[in-house]
C-alpha positions as a printed Julia matrix, in Angstrom:
414×3 Matrix{Float64}:
   0.0     0.0    0.0
   1.45    3.38  -1.03
   2.18    5.82   1.79
  -0.26    8.73   1.78
   1.46   12.08   1.13
   0.54   14.81   3.6
   2.44   17.52   1.78
   5.87   19.1    1.85
   5.17   21.08   5.01
   4.25   18.01   7.01
   7.27   16.19   5.61
   9.61   18.8    7.08
   7.7    18.87  10.38
   7.9    15.08  10.63
  11.62   15.12   9.78
  12.23   17.73  12.49
  10.26   15.65  14.99
  12.16   12.5   14.01
  15.65   13.95  14.39
  14.7    15.44  17.77
  13.11   12.15  18.92
  16.17   10.12  17.97
  18.41   12.65  19.67
  16.35   12.36  22.85
  16.46    8.57  22.56
  20.24    8.71  22.22
  20.47   10.92  25.31
  17.97    8.92  27.36
  19.22    8.57  30.93
  22.24   10.8   30.29
  21.62   13.18  33.19
  21.45   10.49  35.91
  24.57    8.82  34.47
  26.46   12.12  34.47
  25.29   12.8   38.03
  26.59    9.41  39.19
  29.73    9.0   37.08
  30.98   12.6   37.03
  29.51   14.3   40.08
  29.28   11.2   42.32
  25.73   12.13  43.29
  23.85   10.25  45.98
  20.69    8.22  45.24
  18.62   11.02  46.8
  20.21   13.56  44.43
  19.59   11.35  41.42
  15.94   10.97  42.44
  15.69   14.75  42.89
  17.15   15.27  39.43
  14.5    12.97  37.95
  11.63   14.7   39.78
  12.54   18.31  40.51
  13.74   19.3   37.04
  10.57   18.24  35.18
   8.37   19.61  37.99
  10.0    23.04  37.84
   9.86   22.86  34.05
   6.11   22.28  34.23
   5.71   25.37  36.45
   7.76   27.43  34.0
   5.62   26.16  31.14
   2.34   27.15  32.85
   2.26   30.74  31.53
   3.72   29.66  28.19
   0.47   28.0   27.06
  -1.55   31.24  26.72
   1.51   33.04  25.34
   2.09   30.4   22.65
  -1.61   30.34  21.75
  -1.6    33.75  20.1
   1.84   33.64  18.52
   2.94   32.17  15.21
   3.76   28.58  16.04
   6.79   27.98  13.82
   8.9    30.77  15.41
   7.95   29.4   18.84
   9.07   25.88  17.87
  12.32   27.21  16.41
  12.99   29.32  19.5
  12.38   26.44  21.94
  14.67   24.2   19.88
  17.45   26.79  19.91
  17.08   27.4   23.65
  17.29   23.67  24.33
  20.33   23.39  22.06
  22.08   26.19  23.96
  21.39   24.9   27.48
  22.25   21.3   26.54
  25.58   22.38  25.02
  26.42   24.16  28.27
  26.9    20.73  29.89
  29.78   19.42  27.72
  31.32   22.92  27.79
  31.26   23.03  31.59
  32.51   19.45  31.73
  35.47   20.31  29.5
  36.3    23.3   31.74
  35.93   21.25  34.93
  33.06   23.42  36.2
  30.04   21.12  35.83
  27.79   21.09  38.91
  24.69   19.31  40.1
  22.82   22.64  40.23
  23.54   23.14  36.54
  22.04   19.73  35.74
  18.88   20.71  37.64
  18.58   24.02  35.77
  19.16   22.43  32.37
  16.66   19.66  33.16
  14.0    22.25  34.08
  14.59   24.4   30.98
  14.52   21.36  28.67
  11.27   20.13  30.28
   9.63   23.55  29.88
  10.85   23.78  26.3
   9.4    20.37  25.51
   5.95   21.34  26.81
   5.97   24.63  24.89
   7.22   22.94  21.7
   4.58   20.2   21.87
   1.82   22.76  22.44
   2.95   24.84  19.46
   3.48   21.83  17.18
   0.06   20.37  18.02
  -1.65   23.65  17.17
   0.44   24.01  14.01
  -0.36   20.45  12.9
  -4.07   21.2   13.04
  -3.61   24.04  10.55
  -1.11   22.13   8.4
  -3.09   19.01   7.46
  -6.8    18.47   6.7
  -8.95   16.94   9.47
  -9.17   13.61   7.6
  -5.37   13.26   7.78
  -4.87   14.09  11.46
  -4.92   10.43  12.5
  -2.4     9.51   9.81
  -0.1    12.32  10.94
  -0.37   11.43  14.63
   0.24    7.75  13.86
   3.47    8.65  12.06
   4.64   10.68  15.03
   3.78    7.76  17.31
   5.73    5.23  15.24
   8.73    7.56  15.2
   8.59    7.89  18.98
   8.68    4.14  19.57
  11.38    3.46  17.01
  13.56    6.12  18.63
  13.05    4.49  22.03
  14.01    1.11  20.59
  17.17    2.33  18.86
  18.34    5.36  20.83
  19.09    4.1   24.37
  21.2     1.08  23.29
  23.25    3.29  20.94
  23.52    5.92  23.65
  24.81    3.4   26.16
  27.43    2.19  23.69
  28.47    5.78  22.88
  28.92    6.62  26.56
  31.06    3.52  27.04
  33.26    4.4   24.06
  33.49    8.19  24.15
  32.61    9.35  27.66
  29.61   10.44  29.78
  28.69   13.68  27.97
  28.78   12.26  24.44
  25.06   11.63  24.15
  24.28   15.09  25.53
  26.12   16.58  22.55
  24.12   14.36  20.18
  20.86   15.34  21.85
  21.75   19.04  21.67
  22.64   18.87  17.98
  19.32   17.15  17.27
  17.5    20.27  18.54
  19.53   22.43  16.18
  18.69   20.15  13.25
  15.03   20.2   14.28
  15.05   24.01  14.19
  16.53   23.92  10.69
  13.86   21.47   9.54
  11.03   23.66  10.86
  12.62   26.69   9.19
  12.6    24.8    5.88
   8.79   24.46   5.97
   8.48   28.03   4.74
   5.23   29.74   3.84
   3.26   32.35   5.71
   1.55   31.51   8.99
  -1.23   33.51  10.57
  -1.37   33.56  14.39
  -4.59   32.62  16.2
  -6.77   35.62  16.87
  -7.68   36.47  20.45
 -11.31   37.26  21.14
 -11.94   40.15  23.48
  -9.03   41.97  25.08
  -5.64   41.47  23.45
  -3.86   41.38  26.81
  -2.89   38.19  28.63
  -5.15   37.68  31.63
  -4.6    35.59  34.75
  -7.63   33.49  33.81
  -5.94   32.46  30.57
  -3.6    30.21  32.57
  -6.52   27.93  33.41
  -8.33   28.01  30.07
  -6.78   24.7   28.98
  -8.13   22.88  32.02
 -11.51   24.63  31.69
 -11.86   23.38  28.15
 -10.84   19.81  29.05
 -13.16   19.57  32.06
 -16.12   21.19  30.28
 -16.27   18.47  27.59
 -17.5    15.11  28.96
 -15.62   12.97  26.42
 -12.38   14.91  26.7
 -12.64   15.02  30.5
 -13.08   11.25  30.72
 -10.1    10.56  28.45
  -8.01   13.1   30.36
  -8.63   11.45  33.74
  -8.14    7.99  32.26
  -4.83    9.0   30.68
  -3.53   10.56  33.9
  -4.21    7.37  35.84
  -2.91    4.93  33.21
   0.28    6.76  32.27
   1.02    7.6   35.89
   0.7     4.0   37.08
   2.67    2.55  34.16
   5.52    5.03  34.57
   5.52    4.57  38.35
   6.37    0.88  37.93
   9.44    1.46  35.72
  11.96    2.31  38.49
  10.47   -0.4   40.7
  10.9    -2.93  37.93
  14.55   -1.91  37.59
  15.09   -2.62  41.28
  13.23   -5.93  41.02
  15.02   -7.19  37.9
  18.55   -5.97  38.53
  18.64   -5.71  42.3
  16.6    -8.71  43.45
  16.48  -11.15  40.52
  20.06  -10.6   39.36
  19.48   -9.69  35.72
  22.47   -8.14  33.96
  22.13   -4.5   32.82
  22.13   -5.58  29.15
  19.25   -7.96  29.87
  17.34   -5.15  31.55
  17.93   -2.9   28.53
  16.87   -5.66  26.14
  13.68   -6.27  28.12
  12.54   -2.73  27.35
  14.15   -2.04  23.97
  12.95   -5.14  22.09
   9.2    -4.73  22.86
   9.3    -1.2   21.38
   8.8    -2.84  17.99
   5.21   -3.12  19.18
   5.0     0.65  18.88
   5.48    0.36  15.14
   2.76   -2.3   14.95
   0.16   -0.39  16.93
   0.72    2.97  15.27
   0.51    1.48  11.77
  -2.78   -0.21  12.64
  -4.44    2.94  14.01
  -5.92    4.33  10.79
  -7.18    0.95   9.57
  -8.92   -0.09  12.78
 -10.54    3.33  13.23
 -11.8     3.22   9.66
 -13.28   -0.22  10.29
 -14.61    0.01  13.86
 -14.94    3.72  14.57
 -13.06    6.07  16.85
 -15.25    5.62  19.93
 -15.08    1.82  19.9
 -11.29    1.84  19.55
 -10.92    4.26  22.46
 -13.11    2.02  24.61
 -11.71   -1.38  23.61
  -8.03   -0.52  23.31
  -8.25    1.76  26.35
  -9.43   -1.27  28.29
  -6.87   -3.67  26.82
  -3.9    -1.49  27.74
  -4.92   -1.7   31.4
  -5.0    -5.49  31.77
  -1.32   -6.3   31.22
   0.53   -4.41  33.96
  -0.37   -6.9   36.7
   1.69   -9.51  34.86
   4.92   -7.74  35.84
   4.28   -8.65  39.49
   4.82  -12.34  38.62
   8.22  -11.99  36.97
  10.73  -14.61  38.11
  14.45  -15.2   37.57
  16.14  -16.6   34.48
  15.06  -16.76  30.88
  11.41  -17.3   31.75
  11.35  -14.08  33.75
  13.03  -12.14  30.96
  10.55  -13.45  28.39
   7.66  -12.61  30.74
   8.77   -8.98  30.98
   9.2    -8.7   27.22
   5.78  -10.22  26.45
   3.99   -8.01  28.97
   5.82   -4.88  27.77
   5.08   -5.78  24.14
   1.36   -6.08  24.87
   1.34   -2.77  26.77
   3.25   -0.94  24.03
   1.07   -2.25  21.18
  -2.02   -1.1   23.07
  -0.53    2.28  23.96
   0.79    2.99  20.46
  -2.61    2.19  18.96
  -4.52    4.22  21.56
  -2.26    7.31  21.64
  -2.66    8.6   18.06
  -6.42    8.04  18.24
  -6.52   10.01  21.5
  -4.31   12.78  20.05
  -6.59   13.06  17.02
  -9.73   13.14  19.17
  -8.18   15.86  21.33
  -7.38   18.06  18.31
 -10.79   17.46  16.74
 -12.61   18.5   19.91
 -10.53   21.59  20.67
 -11.09   24.94  18.92
  -8.09   26.28  17.04
  -7.68   29.21  19.44
  -7.39   26.87  22.47
  -5.15   24.07  21.19
  -1.88   25.35  22.69
  -3.44   26.0   26.1
  -5.18   22.63  26.11
  -2.03   20.7   25.19
   0.0    22.63  27.77
  -2.54   21.85  30.5
  -2.57   18.2   29.46
   1.24   17.92  29.54
   1.58   19.66  32.91
  -1.09   17.43  34.46
   0.54   14.31  33.02
   3.92   15.26  34.47
   2.35   15.95  37.86
   0.44   12.65  37.95
   3.54   10.66  37.01
   5.61   12.38  39.71
   2.93   11.89  42.38
   2.22    8.24  41.59
   5.93    7.46  41.3
   6.47    8.98  44.74
   3.61    6.99  46.27
   4.82    3.79  44.6
   8.31    4.37  45.97
   6.97    4.86  49.5
   4.89    1.69  49.21
   7.87   -0.27  47.85
  10.03    0.91  50.77
   7.37   -0.17  53.26
   6.71   -3.53  51.58
   8.66   -4.58  48.47
   8.97   -3.55  44.8
   6.96   -6.6   43.74
   4.1    -5.66  46.08
   4.06   -2.08  44.81
   3.98   -3.27  41.2
   1.1    -5.61  42.05
  -0.87   -2.77  43.68
  -0.33   -0.59  40.6
  -1.47   -3.49  38.42
  -4.68   -3.85  40.42
  -5.42   -0.11  40.51
  -5.0     0.29  36.76
  -7.74   -2.31  36.22
 -10.21    0.36  37.35
  -9.07    2.86  34.7
 -11.52    1.68  31.97
 -14.34    2.97  34.19
 -13.11    6.47  33.33
 -13.39    5.99  29.57
 -16.28    7.71  27.73
 -19.33    5.46  27.75
 -21.36    7.26  25.09
 -20.49    8.18  21.55
 -18.91   11.65  21.82
 -20.48   14.72  20.31
 -19.35   15.88  16.9
 -16.0    17.68  16.78
 -15.97   21.42  17.29
 -16.97   23.31  14.17
 -14.22   25.03  12.2
 -14.6    27.2    9.15
 -13.17   25.79   5.95
 -10.73   28.67   5.74
  -9.29   27.83   9.16
  -9.33   24.08   8.63
  -7.36   24.18   5.41
  -5.06   27.11   6.22
  -1.47   26.58   5.19
């Protein structure tokens, strides 16, 4: 089957997304490794680096949603890429000068997290104006497949690069990927009109909450929002616990642990490629209900992982099932979210969604860590597996209302 062309503009946007995604995959886990290998940070400091940086980044990004909404999106994306390139390159520079500090890692982590939220908000709004509504699912599925392929390829290559060339090597690669992404977005060309603000042209305090107001006011969007917070939070909360269980208690080698998570990412390519076909056959609402339920039933299996080859295969099978379900569900959800959000609220809605997701992951990871300390990692994983079984109750039960109306001029703007 021939690949559907979404136009030159989307091709450059996808290329920019891909190079950035692969750069991030290459640099996955670089900050904790630098903290341990270079700065000899304690476990508490490494945990703080993983939690505090993204949390502060989310707070920084809070006012960026309304600001991005009424700006041209391409300059915003280019600016956030260039800022992330600059702050990331400060790490190898400081390392070469012998002046790298833990505080600098925290600051860079926060700026990169804020930049990611602002970039995603701008790119989501720009995508809605770049491709026709009928092609949104195809576009989101391509982004999803790129994400999972970068996760499958990037971390193993990054680990090898660190072993061969030193701890800051992958940071350089990640930084350069932002620069290349900025060049790709610049190459899109064309004239872009900013969204028009209704009422006063000044930024108001109430604008900060408009994204959440829109999400919570729509029953279908609200249900999917709450479901996504619970599911993603519980799945991500089990990842560090599984590392402790596999490597610390069951004696798996680090390469086995990496393989257990890298190999199942091929499921991301399967699920994302199926999205358009299954929606065309069964309908958007049914896929959100069925696949949203399926992705919740697998996590409990990780609580029964044992030692040896059987345990390794168990992890890979469970992760494969989760990833196929997630990669099929995510582009359908992303398309639904764009379809049911007016053009002049997309950036604020996506910003609110990203901030809430980061907060839920941090909170549930913290609670899971406390429970694991009081009991065991296996018990905490089992509790997460049981809790996630209730998440399908949050999915929309009725067929959602028709997408928000858009004029043809807005829908097909280039």
